C-alpha positions in Angstrom: 81.2 26.4 5.6 84.7 25.6 4.4 86.8 22.6 5.4 89.1 24.9 7.3 86.2 26.4 9.3 84.8 22.9 10.1 88.2 21.6 11.2 88.8 24.7 13.4 85.3 24.4 15.0 85.8 20.7 15.6 89.4 21.1 16.9 91.1 18.9 14.3 93.7 19.7 11.7 92.6 20.6 8.1 94.6 17.6 6.6 92.9 15.2 9.0 89.5 16.6 8.2 90.3 16.2 4.5 91.3 12.5 5.1 88.0 12.0 6.9 86.0 13.4 4.0 87.8 11.3 1.5 87.4 8.2 3.6 91.2 7.6 3.8 91.2 8.0 7.6 88.5 7.0 10.2 87.2 9.4 12.8 86.3 8.6 16.4 82.6 8.7 17.3 83.3 11.9 19.3 84.8 13.5 16.2 81.9 12.4 14.0 79.5 13.9 16.5 81.5 17.1 16.7 81.6 17.4 12.9 77.9 16.8 12.7 77.2 19.5 15.3 79.6 21.9 13.5 77.6 21.4 10.3 74.3 21.6 12.1 73.1 18.1 11.1 72.7 14.9 13.1 75.3 12.2 13.0 72.9 9.8 11.3 72.4 12.3 8.5 76.1 12.8 8.2 76.6 9.0 8.0 73.5 8.2 6.0 75.3 6.6 3.0 77.3 4.5 5.4 74.2 3.4 7.4 72.5 2.5 4.2 75.4 0.5 3.0 75.6 -1.4 6.3 71.9 -2.0 6.9 70.5 -2.7 3.5 72.5 -6.0 3.0 71.5 -7.0 6.5 67.9 -6.1 6.0 67.7 -8.4 3.0 70.0 -11.2 4.3 68.4 -14.6 3.6 70.0 -15.9 6.8 67.9 -13.6 8.9 64.3 -14.5 9.8 61.6 -12.0 8.8 61.3 -11.1 12.5 65.0 -10.3 12.7 64.9 -8.2 9.6 61.9 -6.3 11.0 63.8 -5.7 14.2 66.8 -4.5 12.4 64.7 -2.0 10.4 63.0 -0.9 13.7 66.4 -0.3 15.4 67.6 1.9 12.5 64.2 3.8 12.6 64.5 4.4 16.3 68.0 5.7 15.9 66.8 8.1 13.2 63.7 9.1 15.1 65.6 9.9 18.3 68.4 11.6 16.4 71.0 9.4 18.1 74.4 11.0 17.9 73.3 14.6 18.0 74.5 16.4 21.1 
């Protein structure tokens, strides 16, 4: 699917979609979900690299107790398991 096709399916402009892909503009949660649906993937799959960047440092943070790190990993796992963000 081309950028133009995705942008049209989501209802956003092609330039805005290009900015989102390059990371120079941020999309709303609704837009992220719509892009994921247009591509036939879950939002967590679409954002996997971002999720890893955000959760890995937290999961190994020395300030968090082992219990807190375990809870954090469980939360991320539940989100993935239940495919949160997929409409």
